N, CA, C and O of each residue as an XYZ file, in Angstrom:
672
protein
N    -105.840     50.616     16.746
C    -106.869     50.378     17.780
C    -108.270     50.372     16.990
O    -108.573     51.338     16.289
N    -109.016     49.389     17.105
C    -110.314     49.343     16.416
C    -111.352     49.797     17.408
O    -111.365     49.347     18.554
N    -112.214     50.679     16.981
C    -113.270     51.171     17.799
C    -114.427     50.241     17.734
O    -114.766     49.664     16.701
N    -115.049     50.115     18.948
C    -116.254     49.280     19.046
C    -117.371     49.795     18.167
O    -117.512     51.002     17.975
N    -118.137     48.917     17.652
C    -119.324     49.282     16.859
C    -120.516     49.426     17.803
O    -120.782     48.543     18.620
N    -121.219     50.529     17.686
C    -122.418     50.665     18.577
C    -123.638     50.803     17.667
O    -123.642     51.515     16.662
N    -124.621     50.109     18.069
C    -125.908     50.160     17.276
C    -126.458     51.602     17.335
O    -126.452     52.227     18.395
N    -126.910     52.095     16.244
C    -127.477     53.447     16.094
C    -128.937     53.335     16.259
O    -129.597     52.463     15.694
N    -129.478     54.318     17.115
C    -130.907     54.474     17.135
C    -131.343     55.311     15.892
O    -130.673     56.286     15.555
N    -132.412     54.953     15.239
C    -132.815     55.648     14.017
C    -132.750     57.162     14.231
O    -133.303     57.704     15.187
N    -132.048     57.823     13.299
C    -131.974     59.260     13.361
C    -130.856     59.773     14.262
O    -130.717     60.982     14.447
N    -130.079     58.890     14.808
C    -129.041     59.300     15.799
C    -127.672     58.900     15.259
O    -127.461     57.749     14.877
N    -126.774     59.823     15.229
C    -125.460     59.626     14.957
C    -124.628     59.567     16.182
O    -124.882     60.275     17.157
N    -123.594     58.698     16.146
C    -122.659     58.569     17.265
C    -121.284     58.754     16.820
O    -120.920     58.297     15.736
N    -120.483     59.409     17.606
C    -119.129     59.587     17.401
C    -118.452     58.404     18.168
O    -118.454     58.383     19.399
N    -117.909     57.481     17.462
C    -117.528     56.162     18.006
C    -116.357     56.551     19.030
O    -116.334     56.030     20.145
N    -115.455     57.410     18.658
C    -114.291     57.712     19.554
C    -114.747     58.336     20.900
O    -114.280     57.946     21.970
N    -115.676     59.320     20.808
C    -116.199     59.899     22.015
C    -117.052     58.865     22.777
O    -117.045     58.898     24.008
N    -117.755     57.990     22.146
C    -118.539     57.018     22.849
C    -117.566     56.028     23.587
O    -117.807     55.715     24.753
N    -116.520     55.553     22.953
C    -115.538     54.681     23.526
C    -114.798     55.372     24.690
O    -114.485     54.695     25.670
N    -114.506     56.679     24.633
C    -113.897     57.447     25.719
C    -114.904     57.462     26.844
O    -114.499     57.240     27.985
N    -116.140     57.697     26.627
C    -117.158     57.748     27.619
C    -117.249     56.429     28.411
O    -117.343     56.410     29.638
N    -117.216     55.318     27.628
C    -117.353     53.980     28.260
C    -116.124     53.695     29.018
O    -116.194     53.111     30.100
N    -114.927     54.098     28.484
C    -113.683     53.868     29.300
C    -113.594     54.663     30.601
O    -113.105     54.164     31.615
N    -114.043     55.831     30.561
C    -114.046     56.708     31.769
C    -115.069     56.092     32.748
O    -114.753     55.991     33.934
N    -116.171     55.712     32.355
C    -117.209     55.111     33.124
C    -116.695     53.843     33.846
O    -116.939     53.633     35.034
N    -115.986     53.027     33.085
C    -115.361     51.746     33.600
C    -114.322     52.114     34.625
O    -114.238     51.456     35.662
N    -113.524     53.139     34.386
C    -112.543     53.498     35.349
C    -113.138     54.048     36.562
O    -112.639     53.715     37.637
N    -114.165     54.870     36.541
C    -114.826     55.383     37.727
C    -115.376     54.209     38.514
O    -115.201     54.192     39.732
N    -116.035     53.214     37.900
C    -116.556     52.110     38.624
C    -115.439     51.331     39.270
O    -115.634     50.850     40.386
N    -114.260     51.166     38.645
C    -113.143     50.457     39.225
C    -112.550     51.184     40.419
O    -112.171     50.561     41.410
N    -112.475     52.449     40.323
C    -111.915     53.245     41.363
C    -112.854     53.280     42.598
O    -112.401     53.230     43.742
N    -114.125     53.364     42.334
C    -115.106     53.360     43.343
C    -115.193     51.909     44.125
O    -115.518     51.819     45.310
N    -114.895     50.923     43.387
C    -114.783     49.572     43.886
C    -113.604     49.592     44.932
O    -113.779     49.198     46.086
N    -112.440     50.052     44.491
C    -111.314     50.191     45.404
C    -111.682     50.991     46.682
O    -111.408     50.545     47.796
N    -112.293     52.149     46.506
C    -112.699     52.988     47.591
C    -113.611     52.201     48.638
O    -113.351     52.151     49.841
N    -114.690     51.605     48.046
C    -115.675     51.004     48.899
C    -115.179     49.811     49.532
O    -115.310     49.675     50.748
N    -114.621     48.935     48.822
C    -114.172     47.567     49.430
C    -112.892     47.705     50.299
O    -112.719     46.971     51.272
N    -112.027     48.628     49.944
C    -110.765     48.622     50.736
C    -110.479     49.806     51.607
O    -109.670     49.704     52.529
N    -111.120     50.946     51.351
C    -110.549     52.116     51.998
C    -111.653     52.806     52.822
O    -111.428     53.032     54.011
N    -112.780     53.140     52.295
C    -113.749     54.031     53.008
C    -114.191     53.414     54.293
O    -114.229     54.154     55.276
N    -114.543     52.111     54.429
C    -115.108     51.609     55.732
C    -114.033     51.748     56.839
O    -114.414     52.060     57.968
N    -112.783     51.549     56.609
C    -111.795     51.589     57.686
C    -111.457     52.943     58.099
O    -111.125     53.179     59.261
N    -111.530     53.888     57.160
C    -111.151     55.259     57.441
C    -112.322     56.001     57.997
O    -112.106     56.967     58.728
N    -113.544     55.635     57.718
C    -114.742     56.210     58.234
C    -115.140     57.520     57.511
O    -116.033     58.236     57.965
N    -114.483     57.813     56.413
C    -114.884     59.022     55.628
C    -115.597     58.522     54.391
O    -115.190     57.546     53.761
N    -116.694     59.234     54.053
C    -117.488     58.994     52.875
C    -116.731     59.745     51.797
O    -115.979     60.678     52.080
N    -116.948     59.310     50.506
C    -116.277     60.008     49.364
C    -116.642     61.534     49.459
O    -115.767     62.382     49.280
N    -117.913     61.869     49.736
C    -118.255     63.270     49.723
C    -117.571     64.020     50.842
O    -117.240     65.187     50.634
N    -117.316     63.424     52.074
C    -116.626     64.048     53.058
C    -115.152     64.294     52.615
O    -114.590     65.360     52.871
N    -114.540     63.272     51.941
C    -113.195     63.403     51.529
C    -113.090     64.563     50.486
O    -112.104     65.299     50.497
N    -114.039     64.718     49.642
C    -114.083     65.796     48.646
C    -114.044     67.171     49.269
O    -113.281     68.048     48.864
N    -114.894     67.332     50.270
C    -114.948     68.605     51.056
C    -113.649     68.866     51.747
O    -113.160     69.996     51.740
N    -113.069     67.843     52.352
C    -111.795     68.016     53.033
C    -110.699     68.352     52.057
O    -109.831     69.173     52.350
N    -110.729     67.745     50.937
C    -109.740     67.960     49.903
C    -109.763     69.440     49.477
O    -108.721     70.091     49.395
N    -110.958     69.948     49.213
C    -111.089     71.362     48.755
C    -110.444     72.322     49.842
O    -109.758     73.296     49.531
N    -110.727     71.959     51.121
C    -110.182     72.778     52.205
C    -108.750     72.722     52.309
O    -108.098     73.741     52.535
N    -108.162     71.465     52.140
C    -106.748     71.275     52.176
C    -106.029     72.002     51.031
O    -104.989     72.624     51.243
N    -106.576     71.920     49.847
C    -106.025     72.472     48.704
C    -106.133     74.022     48.660
O    -105.162     74.701     48.325
N    -107.300     74.559     48.994
C    -107.579     76.020     48.860
C    -107.625     76.754     50.105
O    -107.765     77.976     50.066
N    -107.516     76.108     51.267
C    -107.587     76.838     52.614
C    -108.942     77.190     53.085
O    -109.970     76.818     52.518
N    -108.900     77.931     54.161
C    -110.184     78.364     54.847
C    -111.068     79.159     53.785
O    -110.602     80.002     53.018
N    -112.423     78.773     53.846
C    -113.345     79.461     52.864
C    -114.836     79.221     53.398
O    -115.130     78.435     54.299
N    -115.652     79.966     52.746
C    -117.126     79.802     53.028
C    -117.665     78.543     52.386
O    -117.150     78.052     51.382
N    -118.703     78.047     52.991
C    -119.345     76.811     52.513
C    -119.858     76.976     51.115
O    -119.793     76.019     50.343
N    -120.342     78.077     50.750
C    -120.881     78.335     49.369
C    -119.726     78.168     48.327
O    -119.917     77.705     47.202
N    -118.574     78.562     48.773
C    -117.348     78.429     47.868
C    -117.029     76.939     47.612
O    -116.745     76.518     46.491
N    -117.092     76.190     48.685
C    -116.822     74.815     48.614
C    -117.887     74.128     47.719
O    -117.530     73.285     46.896
N    -119.164     74.467     47.865
C    -120.202     73.923     47.038
C    -119.955     74.234     45.645
O    -120.074     73.359     44.787
N    -119.597     75.494     45.343
C    -119.382     75.797     43.899
C    -118.219     75.020     43.400
O    -118.328     74.528     42.276
N    -117.150     74.842     44.052
C    -116.048     74.111     43.502
C    -116.356     72.621     43.321
O    -115.755     71.966     42.469
N    -117.318     72.067     44.143
C    -117.759     70.589     43.997
C    -118.888     70.545     42.943
O    -119.181     69.468     42.423
N    -119.493     71.624     42.632
C    -120.564     71.542     41.641
C    -121.854     70.987     42.257
O    -122.659     70.341     41.586
N    -122.024     71.261     43.563
C    -123.268     70.848     44.312
C    -123.962     72.045     44.947
O    -123.381     73.129     44.999
N    -125.191     71.877     45.431
C    -125.946     72.873     46.042
C    -125.309     73.203     47.426
O    -124.738     72.331     48.081
N    -125.421     74.426     47.826
C    -124.893     74.831     49.129
C    -125.486     74.103     50.320
O    -124.835     73.877     51.340
N    -126.737     73.751     50.149
C    -127.377     73.025     51.228
C    -126.802     71.683     51.469
O    -126.757     71.217     52.608
N    -126.351     71.032     50.406
C    -125.674     69.717     50.486
C    -124.375     69.897     51.369
O    -124.171     69.209     52.369
N    -123.589     70.794     50.959
C    -122.375     71.075     51.652
C    -122.537     71.454     53.191
O    -121.798     71.038     54.084
N    -123.592     72.284     53.352
C    -123.903     72.769     54.658
C    -124.215     71.601     55.585
O    -123.739     71.575     56.720
N    -125.039     70.592     55.104
C    -125.228     69.345     55.960
C    -123.984     68.599     56.199
O    -123.766     68.096     57.302
N    -123.135     68.501     55.194
C    -121.843     67.848     55.273
C    -120.917     68.457     56.331
O    -120.250     67.780     57.113
N    -120.936     69.837     56.285
C    -120.022     70.515     57.228
C    -120.480     70.367     58.570
O    -119.669     70.277     59.491
N    -121.810     70.332     58.772
C    -122.389     70.175     60.226
C    -121.825     68.653     60.705
O    -121.332     68.489     61.821
N    -121.935     67.762     59.899
C    -121.394     66.415     60.259
C    -119.932     66.443     60.541
O    -119.489     65.979     61.592
N    -119.125     67.011     59.568
C    -117.692     67.047     59.729
C    -117.234     67.859     60.927
O    -116.224     67.579     61.573
N    -118.030     68.873     61.182
C    -117.734     69.739     62.404
C    -117.962     68.958     63.667
O    -117.135     69.017     64.577
N    -119.107     68.191     63.764
C    -119.413     67.382     64.880
C    -118.435     66.328     65.123
O    -118.202     65.945     66.269
N    -117.774     65.777     63.969
C    -116.732     64.756     64.079
C    -115.390     65.388     64.378
O    -114.412     64.651     64.506
N    -115.273     66.672     64.497
C    -114.049     67.316     64.680
C    -113.056     67.379     63.532
O    -111.855     67.542     63.747
N    -113.563     67.248     62.313
C    -112.775     67.243     61.185
C    -112.653     68.565     60.433
O    -111.789     68.740     59.573
N    -113.537     69.482     60.782
C    -113.433     70.877     60.314
C    -113.824     71.813     61.501
O    -114.410     71.348     62.479
N    -113.508     73.089     61.414
C    -113.863     74.048     62.428
C    -114.423     75.256     61.641
O    -114.135     75.499     60.469
N    -115.230     75.963     62.392
C    -115.857     77.219     61.786
C    -115.568     78.448     62.671
O    -115.468     78.346     63.894
N    -115.440     79.583     62.024
C    -115.373     80.846     62.661
C    -116.077     81.879     61.878
O    -116.168     81.787     60.654
N    -116.614     82.928     62.596
C    -117.346     83.907     61.826
C    -116.403     84.609     60.837
O    -115.229     84.840     61.127
N    -116.976     84.951     59.619
C    -116.232     85.682     58.694
C    -116.106     87.117     59.153
O    -117.120     87.752     59.442
N    -114.938     87.635     59.227
C    -114.669     89.038     59.726
C    -115.375     90.077     58.870
O    -115.677     91.169     59.351
N    -115.649     89.749     57.577
C    -116.263     90.613     56.651
C    -117.770     90.600     56.903
O    -118.404     91.655     56.890
N    -118.349     89.426     57.132
C    -119.757     89.222     57.319
C    -119.981     88.114     58.326
O    -119.880     86.928     58.013
N    -120.290     88.536     59.559
C    -120.385     87.643     60.675
C    -121.558     86.671     60.540
O    -121.619     85.651     61.226
N    -122.498     87.011     59.631
C    -123.602     85.991     59.385
C    -123.040     84.727     58.730
O    -123.652     83.662     58.809
N    -121.914     84.838     58.105
C    -121.387     83.672     57.398
C    -120.152     83.056     58.156
O    -119.402     83.754     58.838
N    -120.004     81.793     58.000
C    -118.922     81.195     58.671
C    -117.748     80.807     57.615
O    -117.966     80.484     56.447
N    -116.632     80.881     58.145
C    -115.404     80.373     57.434
C    -115.006     79.042     57.921
O    -114.881     78.841     59.129
N    -114.796     78.103     57.027
C    -114.508     76.721     57.395
C    -113.024     76.440     57.139
O    -112.454     76.859     56.131
N    -112.438     75.738     58.061
C    -111.083     75.220     57.848
C    -111.049     73.747     58.309
O    -111.800     73.309     59.181
N    -110.128     73.022     57.663
C    -109.985     71.630     57.991
C    -109.096     71.601     59.326
O    -108.138     72.351     59.513
N    -109.505     70.724     60.138
C    -108.732     70.546     61.545
C    -107.570     69.636     61.336
O    -107.451     68.991     60.295
N    -106.691     69.576     62.336
C    -105.540     68.684     62.281
C    -106.046     67.243     62.103
O    -105.485     66.479     61.317
N    -107.117     66.877     62.842
C    -107.601     65.531     62.736
C    -108.183     65.288     61.345
O    -108.070     64.171     60.839
N    -108.787     66.261     60.720
C    -109.309     66.139     59.359
C    -108.201     65.968     58.417
O    -108.276     65.079     57.570
N    -107.085     66.807     58.492
C    -105.902     66.613     57.667
C    -105.360     65.249     57.779
O    -105.071     64.607     56.769
N    -105.197     64.734     59.094
C    -104.603     63.409     59.323
C    -105.508     62.245     58.598
O    -105.021     61.344     57.915
N    -106.794     62.404     58.842
C    -107.713     61.448     58.270
C    -107.633     61.313     56.687
O    -107.507     60.255     56.070
N    -107.729     62.569     56.159
C    -107.634     62.645     54.711
C    -106.233     62.169     54.192
O    -106.184     61.437     53.204
N    -105.156     62.549     54.802
C    -103.835     62.071     54.379
C    -103.750     60.555     54.509
O    -103.188     59.903     53.628
N    -104.295     59.967     55.591
C    -104.306     58.480     55.757
C    -105.103     57.859     54.679
O    -104.703     56.843     54.109
N    -106.249     58.454     54.373
C    -107.080     57.924     53.254
C    -106.371     57.871     51.980
O    -106.309     56.853     51.291
N    -105.807     59.057     51.664
C    -105.102     59.137     50.333
C    -103.768     58.227     50.301
O    -103.364     57.729     49.250
N    -103.191     58.072     51.405
C    -102.017     57.204     51.546
C    -102.402     55.790     51.239
O    -101.785     55.141     50.395
N    -103.398     55.312     51.901
C    -103.965     53.946     51.640
C    -104.459     53.761     50.169
O    -104.247     52.729     49.532
N    -105.103     54.791     49.705
C    -105.674     54.740     48.426
C    -104.558     54.692     47.385
O    -104.644     53.915     46.434
N    -103.527     55.494     47.539
C    -102.356     55.509     46.613
C    -101.673     54.106     46.584
O    -101.258     53.613     45.535
N    -101.584     53.505     47.777
C    -100.927     52.234     47.853
C    -101.765     51.168     47.110
O    -101.206     50.303     46.436
N    -103.066     51.231     47.233
C    -103.899     50.256     46.494
C    -103.806     50.491     45.044
O    -103.631     49.572     44.244
N    -103.927     51.760     44.700
C    -103.849     52.096     43.224
C    -102.499     51.796     42.664
O    -102.453     51.381     41.506
N    -101.394     51.955     43.340
C    -100.066     51.616     42.751
C     -99.989     50.136     42.550
O     -99.501     49.651     41.530
N    -100.504     49.380     43.594
C    -100.532     47.954     43.498
C    -101.367     47.521     42.264
O    -100.922     46.627     41.544
N    -102.473     48.071     42.004
C    -103.294     47.706     40.886
C    -102.710     48.107     39.583
O    -102.993     47.487     38.558
N    -101.858     49.180     39.588
C    -101.211     49.658     38.345
C     -99.661     49.258     38.262
O     -98.839     49.954     37.665
N     -99.367     48.134     38.883
C     -97.906     47.806     38.957
C     -97.258     47.591     37.575
O     -96.037     47.679     37.445
N     -98.087     47.304     36.532
C     -97.466     47.125     35.161
C     -97.185     48.493     34.507
O     -96.559     48.550     33.448
N     -97.612     49.516     35.088
C     -97.328     50.822     34.449
C     -96.168     51.573     35.134
O     -96.147     51.685     36.360
N     -95.222     52.077     34.361
C     -94.113     52.845     34.987
C     -94.600     54.242     35.310
O     -95.715     54.625     34.957
N     -93.727     55.013     36.001
C     -94.147     56.327     36.428
C     -94.372     57.291     35.295
O     -95.214     58.179     35.419
N     -93.657     57.159     34.193
C     -93.919     57.962     33.017
C     -95.308     57.701     32.424
O     -96.022     58.645     32.088
N     -95.682     56.464     32.297
C     -96.997     56.137     31.771
C     -98.105     56.599     32.740
O     -99.167     57.020     32.280
N     -97.898     56.536     33.991
C     -98.892     57.080     34.973
C     -98.968     58.572     34.829
O    -100.060     59.141     34.811
N     -97.854     59.203     34.727
C     -97.914     60.605     34.578
C     -98.602     61.131     33.298
O     -99.358     62.103     33.323
N     -98.288     60.413     32.136
C     -98.872     60.733     30.907
C    -100.400     60.482     31.043
O    -101.160     61.321     30.558
N    -100.897     59.396     31.663
C    -102.288     59.171     31.745
C    -102.877     60.293     32.604
O    -103.914     60.865     32.270
N    -102.211     60.593     33.697
C    -102.803     61.668     34.500
C    -103.005     62.978     33.863
O    -103.999     63.661     34.111
N    -102.016     63.368     32.988
C    -102.078     64.600     32.280
C    -103.283     64.567     31.213
O    -104.015     65.542     31.048
N    -103.417     63.427     30.541
C    -104.498     63.301     29.636
C    -105.835     63.391     30.309
O    -106.734     64.089     29.840
N    -105.975     62.659     31.453
C    -107.254     62.704     32.207
C    -107.524     64.150     32.703
O    -108.667     64.602     32.645
N    -106.532     64.855     33.172
C    -106.744     66.265     33.610
C    -107.121     67.166     32.448
O    -107.970     68.045     32.589
N    -106.504     66.955     31.325
C    -106.856     67.723     30.149
C    -108.335     67.493     29.820
O    -109.109     68.433     29.641
N    -108.697     66.204     29.746
C    -110.180     65.818     29.405
C    -111.111     66.408     30.444
O    -112.179     66.905     30.085
N    -110.747     66.374     31.724
C    -111.618     66.894     32.699
C    -111.845     68.417     32.633
O    -112.938     68.930     32.870
N    -110.675     69.143     32.275
C    -110.791     70.688     32.089
C    -111.736     70.938     30.903
O    -112.629     71.782     30.976
N    -111.515     70.160     29.769
C    -112.306     70.423     28.607
C    -113.819     70.162     28.838
O    -114.663     70.952     28.414
N    -114.145     69.025     29.526
C    -115.494     68.772     29.802
C    -116.104     69.784     30.725
O    -117.217     70.257     30.497
N    -115.341     70.136     31.821
C    -115.836     71.162     32.692
C    -116.074     72.443     32.109
O    -117.106     73.063     32.367
N    -115.105     72.931     31.263
C    -115.319     74.167     30.519
C    -116.571     74.099     29.627
O    -117.328     75.068     29.572
N    -116.791     73.040     28.968
C    -117.924     72.889     28.033
C    -119.274     72.964     28.908
O    -120.247     73.622     28.539
N    -119.239     72.274     30.023
C    -120.429     72.304     30.882
C    -120.708     73.759     31.467
O    -121.852     74.204     31.569
N    -119.731     74.361     31.788
C    -119.756     75.759     32.342
C    -120.306     76.665     31.239
O    -121.148     77.518     31.520
N    -119.876     76.513     30.051
C    -120.305     77.309     28.892
C    -121.744     77.078     28.625
O    -122.466     78.035     28.346
N    -122.214     75.854     28.691
C    -123.665     75.452     28.449
C    -124.465     76.081     29.648
O    -125.533     76.660     29.448
N    -123.919     75.950     30.896
C    -124.722     76.499     32.030
C    -124.785     78.016     31.865
O    -125.860     78.575     32.080
N    -123.758     78.695     31.514
C    -123.772     80.164     31.419
C    -124.774     80.596     30.279
O    -125.499     81.582     30.415
N    -124.776     79.863     29.232
C    -125.702     80.175     28.082
C    -127.102     79.871     28.473
O    -128.002     80.586     28.033
N    -127.360     78.891     29.247
C    -128.729     78.583     29.842
C    -129.146     79.597     30.664
O    -130.331     79.927     30.606
N    -128.344     80.198     31.475
C    -128.816     81.261     32.469
C    -128.956     82.600     31.868
O    -129.785     83.405     32.291
N    -128.132     82.856     30.855
C    -128.198     84.194     30.258
C    -129.153     84.153     29.071
O    -129.506     85.208     28.544
N    -129.581     82.978     28.635
C    -130.557     82.927     27.468
C    -129.984     83.062     26.093
O    -130.680     83.255     25.096
N    -128.587     82.942     26.088
C    -127.884     83.075     24.758
C    -128.085     81.844     23.971
O    -127.593     81.742     22.847
């Protein structure tokens, strides 16, 4: 496989492999978002950010809004506004935290579970159709590589964030 040549800015070195990976991931993200926007999100009525919150709740169970925000890497105020909308739509419910009644515990409702499952079912069907030339082993291998890459990048970002807050 030949790596693409990228023009260098004076004084700047580029790692061609890392650059090619970045461009490939960016292209994949755009393609996935295209499927989401054109085929799935409008009919389901869930925004990507809503689906992300519901997915965290489905995966990890009832929790505080701040925990959801931390897992999504966004500010708690962003998740708070989302939760207000999701609660008004009947997709999540809140109850006081028995440890600290000033804080609410959020859980996904049955309707929220059903909507998220319908979204992912439709999404999986679209993705499977788009990737018909790939067998299950190839898809599994690709998923494993993407997950390893995501963990490595997340760990590096967390390390940088920690060193910036501690001044190391």
